[in-house]
C-alpha positions as protocol buffer text, in pm:
chain_id: "A"
residue {
  index: 1
  type: UNK
  ca { x: 19041 y: 11743 z: 11120 }
}
residue {
  index: 2
  type: UNK
  ca { x: 19095 y: 11796 z: 11489 }
}
residue {
  index: 3
  type: UNK
  ca { x: 18917 y: 11608 z: 11761 }
}
residue {
  index: 4
  type: UNK
  ca { x: 18735 y: 11928 z: 11878 }
}
residue {
  index: 5
  type: UNK
  ca { x: 18612 y: 11996 z: 11522 }
}
residue {
  index: 6
  type: UNK
  ca { x: 18487 y: 11638 z: 11489 }
}
residue {
  index: 7
  type: UNK
  ca { x: 18308 y: 11651 z: 11822 }
}
residue {
  index: 8
  type: UNK
  ca { x: 18146 y: 11983 z: 11726 }
}
residue {
  index: 9
  type: UNK
  ca { x: 18032 y: 11839 z: 11390 }
}
residue {
  index: 10
  type: UNK
  ca { x: 17881 y: 11533 z: 11556 }
}
residue {
  index: 11
  type: UNK
  ca { x: 17700 y: 11760 z: 11809 }
}
residue {
  index: 12
  type: UNK
  ca { x: 17546 y: 11974 z: 11539 }
}
residue {
  index: 13
  type: UNK
  ca { x: 17453 y: 11662 z: 11335 }
}
residue {
  index: 14
  type: UNK
  ca { x: 17271 y: 11521 z: 11638 }
}
residue {
  index: 15
  type: UNK
  ca { x: 17091 y: 11854 z: 11693 }
}
residue {
  index: 16
  type: UNK
  ca { x: 16977 y: 11868 z: 11331 }
}
residue {
  index: 17
  type: UNK
  ca { x: 16859 y: 11507 z: 11351 }
}
residue {
  index: 18
  type: UNK
  ca { x: 16663 y: 11590 z: 11673 }
}
residue {
  index: 19
  type: UNK
  ca { x: 16504 y: 11895 z: 11505 }
}
residue {
  index: 20
  type: UNK
  ca { x: 16411 y: 11687 z: 11202 }
}
residue {
  index: 21
  type: UNK
  ca { x: 16255 y: 11414 z: 11419 }
}
residue {
  index: 22
  type: UNK
  ca { x: 16067 y: 11675 z: 11621 }
}
residue {
  index: 23
  type: UNK
  ca { x: 15926 y: 11833 z: 11309 }
}
residue {
  index: 24
  type: UNK
  ca { x: 15820 y: 11497 z: 11156 }
}
residue {
  index: 25
  type: UNK
  ca { x: 15636 y: 11419 z: 11475 }
}
residue {
  index: 26
  type: UNK
  ca { x: 15485 y: 11766 z: 11505 }
}
residue {
  index: 27
  type: UNK
  ca { x: 15347 y: 11750 z: 11152 }
}
residue {
  index: 28
  type: UNK
  ca { x: 15123 y: 11462 z: 11251 }
}
residue {
  index: 29
  type: UNK
  ca { x: 14924 y: 11693 z: 11480 }
}
residue {
  index: 30
  type: UNK
  ca { x: 14666 y: 11872 z: 11270 }
}
residue {
  index: 31
  type: UNK
  ca { x: 14559 y: 12104 z: 11548 }
}
residue {
  index: 32
  type: UNK
  ca { x: 14921 y: 12197 z: 11607 }
}
residue {
  index: 33
  type: UNK
  ca { x: 14973 y: 12275 z: 11238 }
}
residue {
  index: 34
  type: UNK
  ca { x: 14661 y: 12493 z: 11234 }
}
residue {
  index: 35
  type: UNK
  ca { x: 14791 y: 12684 z: 11535 }
}
residue {
  index: 36
  type: UNK
  ca { x: 15136 y: 12725 z: 11385 }
}
residue {
  index: 37
  type: UNK
  ca { x: 14995 y: 12842 z: 11055 }
}
residue {
  index: 38
  type: UNK
  ca { x: 14767 y: 13096 z: 11226 }
}
residue {
  index: 39
  type: UNK
  ca { x: 15057 y: 13231 z: 11434 }
}
residue {
  index: 40
  type: UNK
  ca { x: 15285 y: 13262 z: 11129 }
}
residue {
  index: 41
  type: UNK
  ca { x: 15016 y: 13455 z: 10937 }
}
residue {
  index: 42
  type: UNK
  ca { x: 14942 y: 13688 z: 11234 }
}
residue {
  index: 43
  type: UNK
  ca { x: 15316 y: 13743 z: 11294 }
}
residue {
  index: 44
  type: UNK
  ca { x: 15373 y: 13833 z: 10924 }
}
residue {
  index: 45
  type: UNK
  ca { x: 15082 y: 14079 z: 10944 }
}
residue {
  index: 46
  type: UNK
  ca { x: 15221 y: 14238 z: 11260 }
}
residue {
  index: 47
  type: UNK
  ca { x: 15570 y: 14276 z: 11115 }
}
residue {
  index: 48
  type: UNK
  ca { x: 15432 y: 14424 z: 10791 }
}
residue {
  index: 49
  type: UNK
  ca { x: 15187 y: 14656 z: 10969 }
}
residue {
  index: 50
  type: UNK
  ca { x: 15372 y: 14978 z: 10878 }
}
residue {
  index: 51
  type: UNK
  ca { x: 15357 y: 14874 z: 10512 }
}
residue {
  index: 52
  type: UNK
  ca { x: 14993 y: 14754 z: 10525 }
}
residue {
  index: 53
  type: UNK
  ca { x: 14828 y: 15039 z: 10715 }
}
residue {
  index: 54
  type: UNK
  ca { x: 15093 y: 15303 z: 10770 }
}
residue {
  index: 55
  type: UNK
  ca { x: 15212 y: 15479 z: 11087 }
}
residue {
  index: 56
  type: UNK
  ca { x: 14925 y: 15739 z: 11075 }
}
residue {
  index: 57
  type: UNK
  ca { x: 14657 y: 15482 z: 11150 }
}
residue {
  index: 58
  type: UNK
  ca { x: 14676 y: 15580 z: 11523 }
}
residue {
  index: 59
  type: UNK
  ca { x: 14628 y: 15957 z: 11450 }
}
residue {
  index: 60
  type: UNK
  ca { x: 14318 y: 16097 z: 11606 }
}
residue {
  index: 61
  type: UNK
  ca { x: 14333 y: 16436 z: 11433 }
}
residue {
  index: 62
  type: UNK
  ca { x: 14376 y: 16291 z: 11082 }
}
residue {
  index: 63
  type: UNK
  ca { x: 14116 y: 16012 z: 11104 }
}
residue {
  index: 64
  type: UNK
  ca { x: 13981 y: 15930 z: 10759 }
}
residue {
  index: 65
  type: UNK
  ca { x: 13620 y: 15854 z: 10866 }
}
residue {
  index: 66
  type: UNK
  ca { x: 13350 y: 15970 z: 11097 }
}
residue {
  index: 67
  type: UNK
  ca { x: 13281 y: 15829 z: 11447 }
}
residue {
  index: 68
  type: UNK
  ca { x: 13142 y: 15479 z: 11475 }
}
residue {
  index: 69
  type: UNK
  ca { x: 13075 y: 15406 z: 11111 }
}
residue {
  index: 70
  type: UNK
  ca { x: 12941 y: 15061 z: 11032 }
}
residue {
  index: 71
  type: UNK
  ca { x: 13153 y: 14816 z: 10824 }
}
residue {
  index: 72
  type: UNK
  ca { x: 13161 y: 14924 z: 10460 }
}
residue {
  index: 73
  type: UNK
  ca { x: 13372 y: 14886 z: 10153 }
}
residue {
  index: 74
  type: UNK
  ca { x: 13598 y: 15174 z: 10265 }
}
residue {
  index: 75
  type: UNK
  ca { x: 13616 y: 15053 z: 10623 }
}
residue {
  index: 76
  type: UNK
  ca { x: 13572 y: 14672 z: 10628 }
}
residue {
  index: 77
  type: UNK
  ca { x: 13549 y: 14658 z: 11006 }
}
residue {
  index: 78
  type: UNK
  ca { x: 13401 y: 15000 z: 11063 }
}
residue {
  index: 79
  type: UNK
  ca { x: 13555 y: 15298 z: 11252 }
}
residue {
  index: 80
  type: UNK
  ca { x: 13609 y: 15378 z: 11621 }
}
residue {
  index: 81
  type: UNK
  ca { x: 13477 y: 15681 z: 11815 }
}
residue {
  index: 82
  type: UNK
  ca { x: 13742 y: 15903 z: 11652 }
}
residue {
  index: 83
  type: UNK
  ca { x: 13681 y: 15784 z: 11295 }
}
residue {
  index: 84
  type: UNK
  ca { x: 13986 y: 15565 z: 11267 }
}
residue {
  index: 85
  type: UNK
  ca { x: 13973 y: 15246 z: 11070 }
}
residue {
  index: 86
  type: UNK
  ca { x: 13928 y: 14947 z: 11308 }
}
residue {
  index: 87
  type: UNK
  ca { x: 14098 y: 14718 z: 11056 }
}
residue {
  index: 88
  type: UNK
  ca { x: 14412 y: 14930 z: 11062 }
}
residue {
  index: 89
  type: UNK
  ca { x: 14400 y: 14950 z: 11438 }
}
residue {
  index: 90
  type: UNK
  ca { x: 14353 y: 14577 z: 11460 }
}
residue {
  index: 91
  type: UNK
  ca { x: 14661 y: 14517 z: 11241 }
}
residue {
  index: 92
  type: UNK
  ca { x: 14869 y: 14766 z: 11430 }
}
residue {
  index: 93
  type: UNK
  ca { x: 14755 y: 14641 z: 11764 }
}
residue {
  index: 94
  type: UNK
  ca { x: 14885 y: 14293 z: 11685 }
}
residue {
  index: 95
  type: UNK
  ca { x: 15242 y: 14426 z: 11723 }
}
residue {
  index: 96
  type: UNK
  ca { x: 15192 y: 14530 z: 12082 }
}
residue {
  index: 97
  type: UNK
  ca { x: 14984 y: 14238 z: 12189 }
}
residue {
  index: 98
  type: UNK
  ca { x: 15221 y: 13980 z: 12046 }
}
residue {
  index: 99
  type: UNK
  ca { x: 15530 y: 14166 z: 12173 }
}
residue {
  index: 100
  type: UNK
  ca { x: 15396 y: 14193 z: 12527 }
}
residue {
  index: 101
  type: UNK
  ca { x: 15287 y: 13829 z: 12520 }
}
residue {
  index: 102
  type: UNK
  ca { x: 15627 y: 13701 z: 12399 }
}
residue {
  index: 103
  type: UNK
  ca { x: 15835 y: 13915 z: 12633 }
}
residue {
  index: 104
  type: UNK
  ca { x: 15617 y: 13854 z: 12943 }
}
residue {
  index: 105
  type: UNK
  ca { x: 15611 y: 13480 z: 12880 }
}
residue {
  index: 106
  type: UNK
  ca { x: 15991 y: 13475 z: 12821 }
}
residue {
  index: 107
  type: UNK
  ca { x: 16048 y: 13670 z: 13146 }
}
residue {
  index: 108
  type: UNK
  ca { x: 15810 y: 13446 z: 13345 }
}
residue {
  index: 109
  type: UNK
  ca { x: 15968 y: 13125 z: 13211 }
}
residue {
  index: 110
  type: UNK
  ca { x: 16319 y: 13256 z: 13266 }
}
residue {
  index: 111
  type: UNK
  ca { x: 16247 y: 13334 z: 13635 }
}
residue {
  index: 112
  type: UNK
  ca { x: 16071 y: 13001 z: 13686 }
}
residue {
  index: 113
  type: UNK
  ca { x: 16354 y: 12809 z: 13517 }
}
residue {
  index: 114
  type: UNK
  ca { x: 16625 y: 12971 z: 13726 }
}
residue {
  index: 115
  type: UNK
  ca { x: 16437 y: 12917 z: 14049 }
}
residue {
  index: 116
  type: UNK
  ca { x: 16338 y: 12560 z: 13965 }
}
residue {
  index: 117
  type: UNK
  ca { x: 16690 y: 12455 z: 13862 }
}
residue {
  index: 118
  type: UNK
  ca { x: 16858 y: 12613 z: 14166 }
}
residue {
  index: 119
  type: UNK
  ca { x: 16597 y: 12471 z: 14407 }
}
residue {
  index: 120
  type: UNK
  ca { x: 16619 y: 12119 z: 14260 }
}
residue {
  index: 121
  type: UNK
  ca { x: 17000 y: 12125 z: 14241 }
}
residue {
  index: 122
  type: UNK
  ca { x: 17091 y: 12252 z: 14585 }
}
residue {
  index: 123
  type: UNK
  ca { x: 16803 y: 12102 z: 14791 }
}
residue {
  index: 124
  type: UNK
  ca { x: 16797 y: 12126 z: 15165 }
}
residue {
  index: 125
  type: UNK
  ca { x: 16690 y: 12447 z: 15343 }
}
residue {
  index: 126
  type: UNK
  ca { x: 16769 y: 12654 z: 15034 }
}
residue {
  index: 127
  type: UNK
  ca { x: 16514 y: 12457 z: 14834 }
}
residue {
  index: 128
  type: UNK
  ca { x: 16262 y: 12489 z: 15117 }
}
residue {
  index: 129
  type: UNK
  ca { x: 16292 y: 12869 z: 15129 }
}
residue {
  index: 130
  type: UNK
  ca { x: 16261 y: 12903 z: 14743 }
}
residue {
  index: 131
  type: UNK
  ca { x: 15961 y: 12669 z: 14731 }
}
residue {
  index: 132
  type: UNK
  ca { x: 15779 y: 12861 z: 15015 }
}
residue {
  index: 133
  type: UNK
  ca { x: 15832 y: 13183 z: 14824 }
}
residue {
  index: 134
  type: UNK
  ca { x: 15703 y: 13004 z: 14510 }
}
residue {
  index: 135
  type: UNK
  ca { x: 15398 y: 12872 z: 14696 }
}
residue {
  index: 136
  type: UNK
  ca { x: 15321 y: 13224 z: 14819 }
}
residue {
  index: 137
  type: UNK
  ca { x: 15312 y: 13353 z: 14459 }
}
residue {
  index: 138
  type: UNK
  ca { x: 15122 y: 13040 z: 14357 }
}
residue {
  index: 139
  type: UNK
  ca { x: 14835 y: 13090 z: 14591 }
}
residue {
  index: 140
  type: UNK
  ca { x: 14810 y: 13463 z: 14533 }
}
residue {
  index: 141
  type: UNK
  ca { x: 14579 y: 13564 z: 14242 }
}
residue {
  index: 142
  type: UNK
  ca { x: 14808 y: 13639 z: 13950 }
}
residue {
  index: 143
  type: UNK
  ca { x: 14582 y: 13899 z: 13800 }
}
residue {
  index: 144
  type: UNK
  ca { x: 14548 y: 14082 z: 14133 }
}
residue {
  index: 145
  type: UNK
  ca { x: 14925 y: 14099 z: 14172 }
}
residue {
  index: 146
  type: UNK
  ca { x: 14965 y: 14216 z: 13819 }
}
residue {
  index: 147
  type: UNK
  ca { x: 14704 y: 14488 z: 13871 }
}
residue {
  index: 148
  type: UNK
  ca { x: 14885 y: 14608 z: 14185 }
}
residue {
  index: 149
  type: UNK
  ca { x: 15221 y: 14626 z: 14005 }
}
residue {
  index: 150
  type: UNK
  ca { x: 15071 y: 14797 z: 13703 }
}
residue {
  index: 151
  type: UNK
  ca { x: 14904 y: 15050 z: 13927 }
}
residue {
  index: 152
  type: UNK
  ca { x: 15205 y: 15148 z: 14136 }
}
residue {
  index: 153
  type: UNK
  ca { x: 15447 y: 15161 z: 13839 }
}
residue {
  index: 154
  type: UNK
  ca { x: 15439 y: 15402 z: 13549 }
}
residue {
  index: 155
  type: UNK
  ca { x: 15198 y: 15316 z: 13268 }
}
residue {
  index: 156
  type: UNK
  ca { x: 15402 y: 15171 z: 12988 }
}
residue {
  index: 157
  type: UNK
  ca { x: 15448 y: 14854 z: 12782 }
}
residue {
  index: 158
  type: UNK
  ca { x: 15745 y: 14752 z: 12994 }
}
residue {
  index: 159
  type: UNK
  ca { x: 15538 y: 14789 z: 13311 }
}
residue {
  index: 160
  type: UNK
  ca { x: 15283 y: 14544 z: 13172 }
}
residue {
  index: 161
  type: UNK
  ca { x: 15557 y: 14301 z: 13069 }
}
residue {
  index: 162
  type: UNK
  ca { x: 15717 y: 14313 z: 13412 }
}
residue {
  index: 163
  type: UNK
  ca { x: 15383 y: 14292 z: 13592 }
}
residue {
  index: 164
  type: UNK
  ca { x: 15292 y: 13974 z: 13401 }
}
residue {
  index: 165
  type: UNK
  ca { x: 15632 y: 13820 z: 13406 }
}
residue {
  index: 166
  type: UNK
  ca { x: 15708 y: 13852 z: 13780 }
}
residue {
  index: 167
  type: UNK
  ca { x: 15369 y: 13718 z: 13885 }
}
residue {
  index: 168
  type: UNK
  ca { x: 15323 y: 13411 z: 13660 }
}
residue {
  index: 169
  type: UNK
  ca { x: 15646 y: 13210 z: 13707 }
}
residue {
  index: 170
  type: UNK
  ca { x: 15559 y: 12976 z: 14001 }
}
residue {
  index: 171
  type: UNK
  ca { x: 15404 y: 12699 z: 13787 }
}
residue {
  index: 172
  type: UNK
  ca { x: 15717 y: 12686 z: 13570 }
}
residue {
  index: 173
  type: UNK
  ca { x: 15939 y: 12687 z: 13875 }
}
residue {
  index: 174
  type: UNK
  ca { x: 15766 y: 12383 z: 14029 }
}
residue {
  index: 175
  type: UNK
  ca { x: 15768 y: 12181 z: 13702 }
}
residue {
  index: 176
  type: UNK
  ca { x: 16136 y: 12259 z: 13635 }
}
residue {
  index: 177
  type: UNK
  ca { x: 16231 y: 12172 z: 13995 }
}
residue {
  index: 178
  type: UNK
  ca { x: 16067 y: 11831 z: 13961 }
}
residue {
  index: 179
  type: UNK
  ca { x: 16240 y: 11771 z: 13629 }
}
residue {
  index: 180
  type: UNK
  ca { x: 16576 y: 11888 z: 13772 }
}
residue {
  index: 181
  type: UNK
  ca { x: 16548 y: 11637 z: 14061 }
}
residue {
  index: 182
  type: UNK
  ca { x: 16471 y: 11355 z: 13812 }
}
residue {
  index: 183
  type: UNK
  ca { x: 16768 y: 11457 z: 13592 }
}
residue {
  index: 184
  type: UNK
  ca { x: 17017 y: 11478 z: 13887 }
}
residue {
  index: 185
  type: UNK
  ca { x: 16928 y: 11123 z: 13994 }
}
residue {
  index: 186
  type: UNK
  ca { x: 17081 y: 10983 z: 13669 }
}
residue {
  index: 187
  type: UNK
  ca { x: 17424 y: 10815 z: 13674 }
}
residue {
  index: 188
  type: UNK
  ca { x: 17598 y: 11053 z: 13438 }
}
residue {
  index: 189
  type: UNK
  ca { x: 17542 y: 11339 z: 13684 }
}
residue {
  index: 190
  type: UNK
  ca { x: 17729 y: 11141 z: 13953 }
}
residue {
  index: 191
  type: UNK
  ca { x: 18012 y: 11083 z: 13705 }
}
residue {
  index: 192
  type: UNK
  ca { x: 18026 y: 11456 z: 13621 }
}
residue {
  index: 193
  type: UNK
  ca { x: 18048 y: 11539 z: 13992 }
}
residue {
  index: 194
  type: UNK
  ca { x: 18316 y: 11276 z: 14047 }
}
residue {
  index: 195
  type: UNK
  ca { x: 18524 y: 11425 z: 13760 }
}
residue {
  index: 196
  type: UNK
  ca { x: 18517 y: 11764 z: 13935 }
}
residue {
  index: 197
  type: UNK
  ca { x: 18218 y: 11929 z: 13775 }
}
residue {
  index: 198
  type: UNK
  ca { x: 18109 y: 12228 z: 13982 }
}
residue {
  index: 199
  type: UNK
  ca { x: 17752 y: 12346 z: 14055 }
}
residue {
  index: 200
  type: UNK
  ca { x: 17755 y: 12586 z: 13759 }
}
residue {
  index: 201
  type: UNK
  ca { x: 17883 y: 12327 z: 13519 }
}
residue {
  index: 202
  type: UNK
  ca { x: 17622 y: 12064 z: 13632 }
}
residue {
  index: 203
  type: UNK
  ca { x: 17331 y: 12307 z: 13611 }
}
residue {
  index: 204
  type: UNK
  ca { x: 17428 y: 12467 z: 13280 }
}
residue {
  index: 205
  type: UNK
  ca { x: 17579 y: 12178 z: 13083 }
}
residue {
  index: 206
  type: UNK
  ca { x: 17372 y: 11883 z: 13214 }
}
residue {
  index: 207
  type: UNK
  ca { x: 17047 y: 11995 z: 13385 }
}
residue {
  index: 208
  type: UNK
  ca { x: 16948 y: 12288 z: 13163 }
}
residue {
  index: 209
  type: UNK
  ca { x: 16964 y: 12103 z: 12827 }
}
residue {
  index: 210
  type: UNK
  ca { x: 16746 y: 11825 z: 12973 }
}
residue {
  index: 211
  type: UNK
  ca { x: 16480 y: 12066 z: 13106 }
}
residue {
  index: 212
  type: UNK
  ca { x: 16471 y: 12281 z: 12787 }
}
residue {
  index: 213
  type: UNK
  ca { x: 16198 y: 12073 z: 12619 }
}
residue {
  index: 214
  type: UNK
  ca { x: 15976 y: 12135 z: 12921 }
}
residue {
  index: 215
  type: UNK
  ca { x: 16064 y: 12497 z: 12922 }
}
residue {
  index: 216
  type: UNK
  ca { x: 15980 y: 12533 z: 12553 }
}
residue {
  index: 217
  type: UNK
  ca { x: 15638 y: 12375 z: 12598 }
}
residue {
  index: 218
  type: UNK
  ca { x: 15567 y: 12592 z: 12904 }
}
residue {
  index: 219
  type: UNK
  ca { x: 15676 y: 12906 z: 12715 }
}
residue {
  index: 220
  type: UNK
  ca { x: 15436 y: 12835 z: 12427 }
}
residue {
  index: 221
  type: UNK
  ca { x: 15150 y: 12780 z: 12672 }
}
residue {
  index: 222
  type: UNK
  ca { x: 15244 y: 13082 z: 12879 }
}
residue {
  index: 223
  type: UNK
  ca { x: 15233 y: 13324 z: 12582 }
}
residue {
  index: 224
  type: UNK
  ca { x: 14857 y: 13272 z: 12543 }
}
residue {
  index: 225
  type: UNK
  ca { x: 14806 y: 13348 z: 12911 }
}
residue {
  index: 226
  type: UNK
  ca { x: 15027 y: 13655 z: 12891 }
}
residue {
  index: 227
  type: UNK
  ca { x: 14833 y: 13791 z: 12596 }
}
residue {
  index: 228
  type: UNK
  ca { x: 14502 y: 13742 z: 12777 }
}
residue {
  index: 229
  type: UNK
  ca { x: 14644 y: 13908 z: 13090 }
}
residue {
  index: 230
  type: UNK
  ca { x: 14775 y: 14200 z: 12884 }
}
residue {
  index: 231
  type: UNK
  ca { x: 14435 y: 14243 z: 12725 }
}
residue {
  index: 232
  type: UNK
  ca { x: 14274 y: 14234 z: 13073 }
}
residue {
  index: 233
  type: UNK
  ca { x: 14512 y: 14499 z: 13212 }
}
residue {
  index: 234
  type: UNK
  ca { x: 14458 y: 14721 z: 12903 }
}
residue {
  index: 235
  type: UNK
  ca { x: 14081 y: 14676 z: 12937 }
}
residue {
  index: 236
  type: UNK
  ca { x: 14104 y: 14790 z: 13290 }
}
residue {
  index: 237
  type: UNK
  ca { x: 14286 y: 15100 z: 13184 }
}
residue {
  index: 238
  type: UNK
  ca { x: 14628 y: 14995 z: 13318 }
}
residue {
  index: 239
  type: UNK
  ca { x: 14795 y: 14963 z: 12983 }
}
residue {
  index: 240
  type: UNK
  ca { x: 15002 y: 15225 z: 12798 }
}
residue {
  index: 241
  type: UNK
  ca { x: 14751 y: 15481 z: 12665 }
}
residue {
  index: 242
  type: UNK
  ca { x: 14993 y: 15599 z: 12389 }
}
residue {
  index: 243
  type: UNK
  ca { x: 15000 y: 15265 z: 12200 }
}
residue {
  index: 244
  type: UNK
  ca { x: 14735 y: 15061 z: 12033 }
}
residue {
  index: 245
  type: UNK
  ca { x: 14670 y: 14708 z: 12148 }
}
residue {
  index: 246
  type: UNK
  ca { x: 14377 y: 14468 z: 12127 }
}
residue {
  index: 247
  type: UNK
  ca { x: 14299 y: 14509 z: 12495 }
}
residue {
  index: 248
  type: UNK
  ca { x: 14322 y: 14887 z: 12456 }
}
residue {
  index: 249
  type: UNK
  ca { x: 14070 y: 14872 z: 12168 }
}
residue {
  index: 250
  type: UNK
  ca { x: 13828 y: 14688 z: 12396 }
}
residue {
  index: 251
  type: UNK
  ca { x: 13883 y: 14958 z: 12663 }
}
residue {
  index: 252
  type: UNK
  ca { x: 13813 y: 15230 z: 12410 }
}
residue {
  index: 253
  type: UNK
  ca { x: 13497 y: 15048 z: 12294 }
}
residue {
  index: 254
  type: UNK
  ca { x: 13371 y: 15026 z: 12652 }
}
residue {
  index: 255
  type: UNK
  ca { x: 13441 y: 15396 z: 12713 }
}
residue {
  index: 256
  type: UNK
  ca { x: 13265 y: 15482 z: 12386 }
}
residue {
  index: 257
  type: UNK
  ca { x: 12951 y: 15290 z: 12506 }
}
residue {
  index: 258
  type: UNK
  ca { x: 12974 y: 15022 z: 12233 }
}
residue {
  index: 259
  type: UNK
  ca { x: 12822 y: 14764 z: 12461 }
}
residue {
  index: 260
  type: UNK
  ca { x: 12501 y: 14962 z: 12541 }
}
residue {
  index: 261
  type: UNK
  ca { x: 12479 y: 15122 z: 12195 }
}
residue {
  index: 262
  type: UNK
  ca { x: 12505 y: 14793 z: 12009 }
}
residue {
  index: 263
  type: UNK
  ca { x: 12816 y: 14881 z: 11814 }
}
residue {
  index: 264
  type: UNK
  ca { x: 12919 y: 14517 z: 11776 }
}
residue {
  index: 265
  type: UNK
  ca { x: 13176 y: 14588 z: 11508 }
}
residue {
  index: 266
  type: UNK
  ca { x: 13383 y: 14786 z: 11767 }
}
residue {
  index: 267
  type: UNK
  ca { x: 13393 y: 14493 z: 12014 }
}
residue {
  index: 268
  type: UNK
  ca { x: 13405 y: 14183 z: 11801 }
}
residue {
  index: 269
  type: UNK
  ca { x: 13731 y: 14223 z: 11600 }
}
residue {
  index: 270
  type: UNK
  ca { x: 13978 y: 14272 z: 11890 }
}
residue {
  index: 271
  type: UNK
  ca { x: 13799 y: 14009 z: 12101 }
}
residue {
  index: 272
  type: UNK
  ca { x: 13806 y: 13751 z: 11823 }
}
residue {
  index: 273
  type: UNK
  ca { x: 14174 y: 13835 z: 11754 }
}
residue {
  index: 274
  type: UNK
  ca { x: 14268 y: 13779 z: 12119 }
}
residue {
  index: 275
  type: UNK
  ca { x: 14074 y: 13449 z: 12123 }
}
residue {
  index: 276
  type: UNK
  ca { x: 14232 y: 13330 z: 11796 }
}
residue {
  index: 277
  type: UNK
  ca { x: 14590 y: 13401 z: 11907 }
}
residue {
  index: 278
  type: UNK
  ca { x: 14536 y: 13242 z: 12252 }
}
residue {
  index: 279
  type: UNK
  ca { x: 14383 y: 12940 z: 12086 }
}
residue {
  index: 280
  type: UNK
  ca { x: 14669 y: 12913 z: 11830 }
}
residue {
  index: 281
  type: UNK
  ca { x: 14940 y: 12926 z: 12103 }
}
residue {
  index: 282
  type: UNK
  ca { x: 14748 y: 12673 z: 12313 }
}
residue {
  index: 283
  type: UNK
  ca { x: 14723 y: 12429 z: 12017 }
}
residue {
  index: 284
  type: UNK
  ca { x: 15095 y: 12471 z: 11950 }
}
residue {
  index: 285
  type: UNK
  ca { x: 15177 y: 12415 z: 12314 }
}
residue {
  index: 286
  type: UNK
  ca { x: 14963 y: 12102 z: 12338 }
}
residue {
  index: 287
  type: UNK
  ca { x: 15120 y: 11960 z: 12017 }
}
residue {
  index: 288
  type: UNK
  ca { x: 15470 y: 12031 z: 12151 }
}
residue {
  index: 289
  type: UNK
  ca { x: 15388 y: 11861 z: 12481 }
}
residue {
  index: 290
  type: UNK
  ca { x: 15260 y: 11561 z: 12300 }
}
residue {
  index: 291
  type: UNK
  ca { x: 15574 y: 11538 z: 12080 }
}
residue {
  index: 292
  type: UNK
  ca { x: 15811 y: 11573 z: 12372 }
}
residue {
  index: 293
  type: UNK
  ca { x: 15608 y: 11340 z: 12600 }
}
residue {
  index: 294
  type: UNK
  ca { x: 15394 y: 11094 z: 12393 }
}
residue {
  index: 295
  type: UNK
  ca { x: 15258 y: 10942 z: 12719 }
}
residue {
  index: 296
  type: UNK
  ca { x: 15032 y: 11252 z: 12751 }
}
residue {
  index: 297
  type: UNK
  ca { x: 14815 y: 11122 z: 12469 }
}
residue {
  index: 298
  type: UNK
  ca { x: 14717 y: 11461 z: 12334 }
}
residue {
  index: 299
  type: UNK
  ca { x: 14465 y: 11428 z: 12059 }
}
residue {
  index: 300
  type: UNK
  ca { x: 14578 y: 11485 z: 11702 }
}
């Protein structure tokens, strides 16, 4: 067995051991397990939506019921103003809401991570410029910026993802920058520089692996915020009108007068679904933070 093969085997063994220790610690958090179980269930429902409710659930012309029917055996959650099953729309809407939340959070964390690592690594005037730009985004209302971007760009799912992603990265950037400065003060970074390690090598091979736990926790917490923001944009009529999402369902309910008419079954399901997913991601994020940093003392 070659030296390279042995080193690779040891690396993977350490990674498996780290994952195993992480899971053993995560399992002690009952709230985190509840959040993870809820997310797995919702994700499975979203993936299996075409099999559970079919592609024609969004059709307005072939709606199976009449407008605004109350919950019944045939329609457990009632129907919307077009006669479509709200249960089917809720299941189908999970696909868009989860997709937008995941992609927007990933984009936001990616931007914040890159900015934070670069600022913390180079320092000096370069760091000052990046941090002033970050501060500008930080003090500006995220929702207002997202609304502006969603208004000036074409109405599509990708527009919502970009609008959320490019306006919600400053918090991640500041956290990653602080962690980068702490990592680069360690002796092995000085040894890597003395051995000829360049900027790219230091940032990708030494800094990034050490800030990844923080990035993972921030991503989990950011997904719930992204889902809430997507629902807000869709409720304001800035989402893609050709797709079904939970926020879009709330917008349709408002336009149909569900609030004033007392059609609670039209409003409650998407609202509860958004709240449940946001809560589940938050519980998972808090549990991950507690595992990665036990000093936080997050309740179990």
